[in-house]
C-alpha positions in Angstrom: -93.5 -191.6 -6.9 -91.2 -189.4 -4.9 -88.8 -190.0 -2.1 -90.7 -189.8 1.2 -89.1 -186.8 2.9 -89.1 -184.5 -0.1 -92.7 -185.5 -1.0 -94.1 -184.7 2.4 -92.1 -181.6 2.7 -93.8 -180.3 -0.5 -97.2 -181.1 0.9 -96.5 -179.5 4.2 -95.1 -176.3 2.7 -98.1 -176.0 0.3 -100.5 -176.5 3.2 -99.0 -173.7 5.2 -98.9 -171.3 2.3 -102.6 -172.0 1.6 -103.5 -171.6 5.2 -101.9 -168.2 5.3 -103.2 -166.8 2.0 -106.7 -168.2 1.1 -108.7 -166.8 4.0 -109.2 -163.1 3.5 -110.2 -160.2 5.7 -113.2 -160.6 8.0 -114.7 -157.6 6.3 -115.1 -159.4 3.0 -118.6 -160.6 2.1 -118.5 -163.4 -0.4 -121.6 -164.9 -2.0 -122.2 -168.2 -0.2 -123.5 -170.8 -2.6 -124.7 -173.9 -0.7 -126.4 -175.6 -3.6 -125.3 -173.7 -6.7 -121.8 -175.1 -6.9 -120.2 -178.3 -5.8 -117.4 -178.3 -3.3 -115.0 -179.4 -6.0 -115.8 -176.1 -7.9 -115.4 -173.8 -5.0 -112.4 -171.8 -4.0 -113.3 -172.5 -0.3 -115.5 -175.2 1.1 -116.9 -174.7 4.6 -118.0 -177.7 6.6 -120.5 -176.7 9.3 -123.9 -177.5 10.8 -122.8 -179.9 13.6 -120.3 -180.2 16.3 -116.7 -180.3 15.1 -114.1 -181.9 17.3 -110.6 -180.6 16.5 -108.5 -183.0 18.6 -106.8 -179.9 20.1 -106.9 -179.6 23.9 -106.9 -175.8 23.9 -109.9 -175.5 21.4 -111.6 -178.9 21.4 -114.6 -177.9 19.4 -115.6 -175.5 16.6 -118.6 -174.5 14.6 -116.9 -174.5 11.1 -113.8 -175.6 9.2 -112.8 -174.0 5.9 -110.9 -176.0 3.3 -109.3 -175.1 0.0 -107.3 -177.3 -2.3 -107.4 -180.1 0.3 -105.9 -178.0 3.1 -107.6 -176.7 6.2 -107.4 -172.9 6.2 -109.6 -171.8 9.1 -111.3 -173.4 12.1 -113.7 -171.7 14.5 -116.7 -169.5 14.5 -119.0 -170.0 11.5 -119.9 -166.4 10.9 -116.3 -165.2 11.1 -115.1 -167.9 8.7 -117.9 -167.1 6.2 -117.1 -163.4 6.3 -113.4 -164.1 5.9 -113.6 -166.6 2.9 -112.5 -165.4 -0.5 -113.8 -166.4 -4.0 -116.5 -169.0 -4.6 -117.7 -170.6 -1.4 -119.5 -173.9 -1.0 -121.2 -174.9 2.3 -121.3 -178.6 3.2 -124.1 -178.9 5.8 -123.5 -181.6 8.4 -127.2 -181.5 9.3 -126.5 -182.2 12.9 -123.9 -184.9 12.4 -120.5 -184.7 14.2 -117.2 -184.2 12.4 -113.9 -185.5 13.7 -110.3 -185.5 12.4 -110.0 -188.4 9.9 -110.1 -191.8 11.6 -107.1 -194.0 10.7 -106.9 -197.7 11.3 -103.4 -198.2 12.5 -103.3 -202.0 11.8 -105.3 -203.6 9.0 -104.7 -205.7 5.9 -106.2 -203.9 2.8 -106.0 -206.8 0.4 -107.7 -209.1 2.9 -110.4 -206.6 3.5 -111.1 -206.4 -0.2 -111.0 -210.2 -0.7 -113.5 -210.7 2.1 -115.8 -208.1 0.6 -115.6 -209.8 -2.8 -116.4 -213.2 -1.1 -113.7 -214.8 -3.2 -113.4 -217.5 -0.5 -115.7 -219.0 2.1 -116.5 -216.4 4.7 -116.6 -218.2 8.0 -116.7 -215.2 10.3 -120.2 -215.8 11.7 -120.0 -219.6 12.0 -121.3 -220.7 15.4 -120.3 -224.3 15.8 -118.3 -227.2 14.3 -121.5 -228.6 13.0 -122.3 -225.4 11.1 -118.7 -225.2 9.7 -119.0 -228.8 8.4 -122.4 -228.0 6.8 -121.0 -225.0 5.0 -118.0 -226.9 3.7 -120.2 -229.8 2.6 -122.4 -227.5 0.5 -119.4 -226.1 -1.3 -117.8 -229.5 -1.9 -121.0 -230.5 -3.7 -120.5 -227.7 -6.2 -116.7 -228.1 -6.5 -114.8 -229.7 -9.3 -112.9 -233.0 -8.6 -109.8 -232.2 -6.6 -110.6 -228.5 -6.3 -109.3 -227.0 -3.1 -111.9 -225.5 -0.7 -110.5 -222.5 1.0 -112.2 -220.3 3.7 -111.3 -217.9 6.5 -112.8 -216.5 9.6 -113.7 -219.3 12.0 -113.1 -219.0 15.7 -114.1 -221.7 18.1 -114.3 -219.8 21.3 -117.9 -219.9 22.3 -118.8 -222.9 20.1 -121.0 -225.5 21.9 -118.5 -228.2 21.1 -115.9 -226.4 23.2 -113.0 -227.3 20.8 -111.4 -226.5 17.5 -112.5 -228.4 14.3 -110.4 -231.3 13.1 -109.8 -233.4 10.0 -112.0 -236.0 11.5 -114.9 -233.5 11.2 -114.0 -232.6 7.6 -113.1 -236.0 6.1 -116.6 -237.5 5.8 -117.8 -234.6 3.7 -114.7 -234.0 1.6 -112.7 -237.2 0.9 -111.3 -236.0 -2.5 -111.2 -232.2 -2.3 -108.5 -230.7 -0.1 -110.0 -228.4 2.5 -108.0 -225.5 4.1 -109.8 -223.3 6.5 -107.9 -220.4 8.2 -108.8 -219.4 11.7 -109.9 -215.7 12.2 -106.5 -214.7 13.7 -104.6 -215.9 10.6 -102.3 -218.0 12.8 -103.8 -221.5 12.4 -105.6 -223.6 9.8 -107.6 -226.7 9.9 -107.2 -229.1 7.0 -108.6 -232.5 6.0 -106.8 -235.7 5.1 -107.1 -235.0 1.4 -105.0 -231.8 2.0 -102.5 -233.8 4.1 -102.2 -236.3 1.3 -101.8 -233.6 -1.4 -98.7 -232.1 0.3 -97.3 -235.3 1.9 -98.1 -234.7 5.6 -98.6 -237.7 7.9 -98.5 -238.4 11.6 -94.8 -238.6 11.6 -94.1 -235.3 9.9 -91.9 -233.2 12.2 -92.9 -229.7 13.4 -91.2 -227.0 11.3 -89.3 -224.3 13.1 -91.7 -221.8 14.5 -94.7 -224.0 13.8 -96.7 -226.8 15.3 -98.7 -229.7 13.9 -101.3 -230.3 16.6 -101.6 -234.0 17.6 -104.0 -235.9 19.7 -103.2 -238.1 22.8 -102.1 -240.9 20.5 -99.7 -238.7 18.4 -102.0 -238.5 15.4 -102.1 -235.2 13.5 -105.5 -233.5 14.1 -105.5 -231.3 11.1 -104.7 -228.1 13.0 -101.5 -226.4 11.8 -100.2 -223.4 13.8 -98.1 -220.5 12.5 -95.2 -221.7 10.4 -96.7 -225.1 10.0 -99.4 -223.5 7.8 -96.6 -223.2 5.2 -96.8 -226.9 4.7 -100.2 -226.4 2.9 -99.5 -223.0 1.4 -99.1 -224.4 -2.1 -102.7 -225.6 -2.1 -104.0 -222.0 -1.9 -103.9 -220.2 -5.3 -102.7 -216.6 -5.2 -105.2 -214.2 -6.7 -104.5 -212.9 -10.2 -103.2 -209.4 -10.7 -106.6 -208.3 -12.0 -108.3 -209.8 -8.9 -105.8 -208.0 -6.6 -106.5 -204.7 -8.3 -110.2 -205.3 -7.8 -109.7 -206.3 -4.1 -107.5 -203.3 -3.3 -110.0 -200.9 -4.8 -112.9 -202.7 -3.0 -111.0 -202.6 0.3 -110.7 -198.8 -0.1 -114.4 -198.5 -0.8 -115.3 -200.6 2.2 -113.1 -198.6 4.5 -114.3 -195.2 3.3 -117.9 -196.4 3.9 -116.9 -197.3 7.5 -115.6 -193.8 8.0 -111.8 -194.5 7.8 -109.8 -192.0 5.9 -106.7 -194.2 6.0 -105.1 -197.3 7.3 -101.7 -198.7 8.1 -101.4 -201.7 5.8 -99.7 -204.5 7.6 -97.7 -207.3 6.0 -98.1 -205.8 2.5 -96.6 -207.8 -0.3 -93.7 -205.6 -1.6 -94.7 -206.8 -5.2 -98.0 -204.9 -4.7 -96.6 -201.5 -3.8 -96.4 -200.3 -7.4 -100.0 -201.5 -7.9 -101.3 -199.6 -4.9 -99.5 -196.4 -6.0 -101.0 -196.7 -9.4 -104.5 -197.3 -8.1 -104.2 -194.3 -5.8 -103.1 -192.1 -8.8 -106.1 -193.4 -10.7 -108.5 -192.7 -7.8 -109.4 -196.3 -7.3 -107.8 -196.3 -3.9 -109.0 -193.0 -2.4 -108.1 -193.5 1.3 -104.6 -193.1 2.6 -102.4 -196.2 2.8 -99.2 -196.4 5.0 -97.5 -199.7 4.0 -95.6 -202.0 6.3 -94.2 -204.5 3.8 -93.3 -208.0 4.8 -89.7 -209.0 5.5 -88.9 -209.7 1.9 -89.4 -206.0 1.2 -86.5 -204.9 3.4 -83.9 -205.2 0.6 -86.0 -203.2 -1.8 -86.5 -200.4 0.7 -82.8 -200.4 1.4 -82.3 -199.7 -2.4 -85.1 -197.3 -3.0 -85.3 -195.7 0.4 -88.7 -194.8 2.0 -91.1 -193.7 -0.7 -94.3 -191.8 -1.1 -96.6 -190.9 -4.0 -96.8 -187.3 -5.1 -100.1 -186.8 -3.4 -98.8 -188.4 -0.2 -101.6 -190.9 -0.1 -99.5 -194.0 -0.4 -96.4 -194.2 1.8 -94.0 -197.1 2.1 -91.3 -196.9 4.8 -91.9 -199.7 7.1 -91.1 -203.5 7.4 -93.3 -205.9 9.4 -91.8 -208.8 11.3 -93.4 -211.6 13.4 -92.0 -212.6 16.8 -94.7 -215.1 17.8 -98.2 -216.3 17.0 -101.7 -215.6 18.4 -103.3 -216.2 21.8 -106.4 -218.0 20.5 -104.4 -220.6 18.7 -101.9 -220.8 21.5 -99.0 -219.6 19.3 -98.3 -216.5 21.4 -95.1 -217.0 23.3 -95.6 -217.0 27.0 -93.0 -217.0 29.8 -94.9 -219.8 31.5 -97.1 -222.5 30.0 -100.7 -221.9 28.9 -103.0 -222.4 31.9 -105.4 -224.5 29.7 -102.6 -226.3 27.8 -99.6 -226.8 30.1 -97.7 -228.8 27.5 -97.0 -225.6 25.5 -95.8 -222.1 26.0 -96.3 -220.9 22.4 -93.9 -220.3 19.5 -91.1 -217.9 18.8 -91.0 -217.2 15.1 -87.9 -215.0 15.0 -84.4 -215.7 16.3 -82.4 -213.1 18.2 -79.5 -213.1 15.7 -81.7 -212.8 12.7 -83.8 -210.0 14.3 -80.9 -207.9 15.3 -79.3 -208.2 11.9 -82.5 -207.0 10.3 -82.9 -204.2 12.9 -79.3 -202.9 12.2 -80.0 -202.8 8.5 -83.2 -201.0 9.0 -81.6 -198.3 11.1 -78.9 -197.7 8.4 -81.6 -197.3 5.7 -84.0 -195.1 7.8 -86.6 -197.8 7.7 -89.2 -198.2 10.5 -89.6 -201.6 12.0 -92.9 -202.9 13.4 -93.0 -206.4 15.0 -95.9 -208.6 15.8 -95.7 -209.7 19.4 -98.6 -211.0 21.5 -97.3 -213.1 24.4 -95.5 -211.7 27.4 -92.2 -213.4 26.6 -92.6 -212.4 22.9 -93.0 -208.8 23.9 -90.1 -209.0 26.4 -87.8 -210.4 23.8 -88.6 -207.7 21.2 -88.2 -204.9 23.8 -84.9 -206.4 24.8 -83.7 -206.7 21.2 -84.8 -203.2 20.3 -83.1 -201.8 23.3 -79.8 -203.6 22.4 -79.8 -202.3 18.9 -80.8 -198.8 20.0 -77.8 -198.9 22.4 -75.5 -200.0 19.6 -76.7 -197.2 17.4 -76.8 -194.1 19.7 -76.8 -191.7 16.7 -80.2 -193.0 15.6 -83.1 -191.0 17.0 -86.9 -190.7 16.5 -87.1 -194.2 15.1 -90.8 -194.7 16.2 -90.4 -198.5 16.1 -93.6 -200.3 17.1 -94.8 -203.5 18.6 -98.0 -204.6 16.9 -100.7 -206.0 19.3 -98.7 -205.9 22.6 -101.6 -207.9 24.0 -100.1 -209.7 27.0 -97.3 -207.9 28.8 -95.2 -208.6 31.9 -96.3 -205.7 34.0 -92.6 -204.8 34.5 -92.3 -204.2 30.7 -95.2 -201.6 30.6 -93.0 -198.6 31.4 -90.3 -199.7 29.0 -92.3 -198.8 26.0 -92.3 -195.0 26.7 -88.7 -195.2 28.1 -87.4 -196.8 24.9 -89.6 -194.7 22.5 -91.3 -197.9 21.3 -95.0 -197.6 20.3 -97.5 -200.2 21.3 -99.9 -200.5 18.4 -103.1 -202.1 19.7 -106.5 -203.2 18.5 -109.3 -202.6 21.1 -111.7 -205.2 19.5 -109.1 -207.9 20.2 -109.7 -207.4 23.9 -113.4 -207.6 23.9 -113.2 -210.7 21.8 -110.3 -212.4 23.5 -111.4 -211.7 27.1 -114.2 -214.3 26.7 -111.4 -217.0 26.6 -108.2 -215.2 27.7 -108.8 -216.0 31.4 -108.6 -219.7 30.5 -105.5 -219.3 28.4 -103.6 -217.1 30.9 -105.0 -217.7 34.4 -105.8 -214.8 36.7 -102.3 -213.3 37.4 -101.3 -212.6 33.8 -104.5 -210.7 33.1 -103.0 -207.7 34.9 -100.8 -207.1 31.9 -103.4 -208.0 29.2 -104.7 -205.3 26.8 -103.3 -202.8 29.3 -104.2 -199.6 27.5 -104.7 -197.5 30.7 -101.4 -198.6 32.2 -99.4 -198.0 29.0 -100.9 -194.5 28.5 -100.3 -193.6 32.2 -96.7 -194.7 31.7 -96.3 -192.2 28.9 -96.9 -194.4 25.8 -99.1 -193.4 22.9 -101.3 -196.2 21.4 -102.3 -196.0 17.8 -105.5 -197.9 17.5 -106.4 -200.4 14.8 -108.7 -203.3 14.0 -106.6 -206.0 12.4 -109.3 -206.4 9.8 -110.1 -208.8 8.2 -109.4 -210.6 11.5 -111.9 -208.3 13.1 -114.8 -206.5 11.4 -112.9 -203.2 10.8 -115.6 -200.9 12.1 -114.2 -197.8 13.8 -117.3 -197.5 16.0 -116.7 -201.0 17.4 -113.0 -200.1 18.1 -113.9 -196.8 19.8 -116.6 -198.5 21.9 -114.2 -201.3 22.9 -111.6 -198.8 24.0 -113.9 -196.7 26.2 -116.3 -199.4 27.4 -114.1 -202.5 27.6 -117.2 -204.6 27.3 -118.4 -207.2 24.9 -120.8 -206.0 22.2 -123.5 -207.6 24.3 -122.4 -205.6 27.4 -120.5 -208.4 29.0 -117.8 -207.4 31.5 -116.4 -209.3 34.5 -113.5 -208.6 36.9 -111.3 -210.7 34.6 -111.8 -208.0 32.0 -109.9 -205.5 34.1 -112.4 -202.6 33.7 -109.9 -200.2 35.1 -107.9 -200.5 31.8 -110.5 -198.7 29.8 -109.6 -195.3 28.5 -111.3 -191.9 28.2 -113.1 -190.8 25.1 -110.6 -188.0 24.5 -107.8 -190.7 24.6 -109.8 -193.0 22.3 -110.1 -190.1 19.8 -106.3 -189.7 19.9 -106.0 -193.5 19.4 -107.6 -193.2 16.0 -106.4 -189.8 14.9 -103.3 -188.1 16.1 -101.6 -191.2 17.5 -101.7 -193.1 14.2 -100.4 -189.9 12.6 -97.5 -189.8 15.0 -96.8 -193.5 14.6 -96.4 -192.9 10.8 -94.4 -189.7 11.0 -97.4 -187.6 9.7 -98.5 -185.6 12.7 -97.4 -182.4 10.9 -100.1 -183.0 8.2 -102.7 -185.2 9.8 -104.4 -186.1 13.0 -106.0 -182.9 14.2 -108.2 -180.2 12.6 -106.1 -177.0 12.5 -104.9 -174.6 9.7 -102.2 -176.0 7.5 -103.1 -179.7 7.9 -104.7 -181.9 5.2 -108.5 -181.8 5.3 -109.2 -185.4 6.3 -112.5 -185.7 8.2 -114.7 -188.5 9.6 -118.4 -187.7 10.2 -120.7 -189.8 12.3 -124.4 -189.5 12.9 -124.0 -189.3 16.7 -121.7 -187.4 19.0 -119.7 -190.4 20.2 -117.9 -188.2 22.7 -121.0 -187.6 24.7 -123.7 -190.2 24.0 -124.1 -193.1 26.4 -121.6 -195.9 25.8 -124.1 -198.3 24.3 -125.2 -195.7 21.8 -121.8 -195.5 20.2 -122.5 -198.8 18.5 -125.7 -197.4 16.9 -124.0 -194.4 15.3 -123.5 -194.5 11.6 -120.9 -193.1 9.2 -122.3 -190.1 7.4 -119.4 -188.7 5.4 -115.7 -189.5 4.8 -113.4 -186.7 3.5 -109.8 -187.1 2.3 -107.9 -184.0 1.1 -111.2 -182.0 1.2 -112.8 -184.4 -1.2 -115.9 -186.3 -0.1 -115.1 -189.9 -0.9 -118.2 -191.4 0.9 -121.5 -189.9 1.8 -124.7 -191.5 3.1 -127.4 -191.5 0.5 -130.6 -189.7 1.2 
């Protein structure tokens, strides 16, 4: 492991040296060996045979890109590049597929992605009703040991025929002795049964914890729904995975993401205890995508001691701390300036105090640590923008901080220009919009929708938007995210005036959302994000040209190849 700045400086210097020296004169005529040698054996590997999108406005497409030792050394006309290449040359034929700068998921949870793929817990993502949820739990209880905790994740009640969240009344008849803890898809609420309440000592009279809510019915009885910090009341019932299982899950998450076409992700709320493990797995090749860690609040002290850090290969970087301002819109934990339209008794939850936040912010500035803060509701976002602004004003010597607000889903329209003015980056997940907009009109009413998922307005005001998926909250498919950004329609084509179609963005902007803007949001735009000489050879290859096909065809494209540092880490078989 090396300190961040020196590590990236070495990578950047090496890249520029290679770009200047490893493409020879156009008069040279090397022997091109498409099948005789593998790309790893070649001095120069040329990717060609399909449209190549560079991400550069001056030269948006190219016929070929040449790579050596993980670095892009030439981009442009195939014949010129082939004549100019020196040494052994391998050709990677795209066979009509389309190559892009490496797609980066700017907000995801690597451990959770791997855990979901390993099916270590009940996967409730596709559950379509309370009745189906109960049936799945009942089947698992039958095979469980006495007293064993049943844990699952992924349910979301919007669209269910019952029109409500599940409750302990639903779960009690099928699991009287086994505690049941089922986390909602957004990760900000759980439903538990009475056995779980009994195991941790919760009853109808248990007070709400700070920053949390125990949902109660009209008679004051706890329903089994615990929101945000109230989830901590049952945290001890959920066993943490072993170190061996974590290693397996991190490696699996990397494999899953490479197969989707992602070359990297910004790993949110990472456990600081796991950073050494991720660095070791990257060195071993078990994690072969790039990982930009935003550790949870407990990691601040460690980063103050170590400083921002990066592995020698630059694939795992840790320089960021993730905080939470409020909860989620679906579970009504997002903090709103006025009450929820469909639940006027609540306005959501604030999970972070102003005094605590500003103290943390000041420490982060002193240690050159980036802050990213989860904020979804309009008041939650206003508060964080206000507090960032106050701390920036108090520290005028600090510059180029690139602090972020994660999600920025519901904004007071007056706050939209403040992001660019303050240099604050709204990190957003397009699939949240096309999922939430089925129920957001009920939560927010018509007026607040003007500032909801406001990609167009934020970009027009000068902000950049690194795009993510929030997997495993969402599927984590880059093609779904790209489609959501440009179509602003449900996967079934749904769109109404409430969806504010005018907030969709162009395909050129969507490409930036998953390439250069995540690079900028992680201080890596000098080495990632576009296809040009001197940058690292990270590429995403899809079967269709998603920049030109009809919108609905974006979803039928397939990942063909994923390349990190010039190495093919995923390739479609056949």
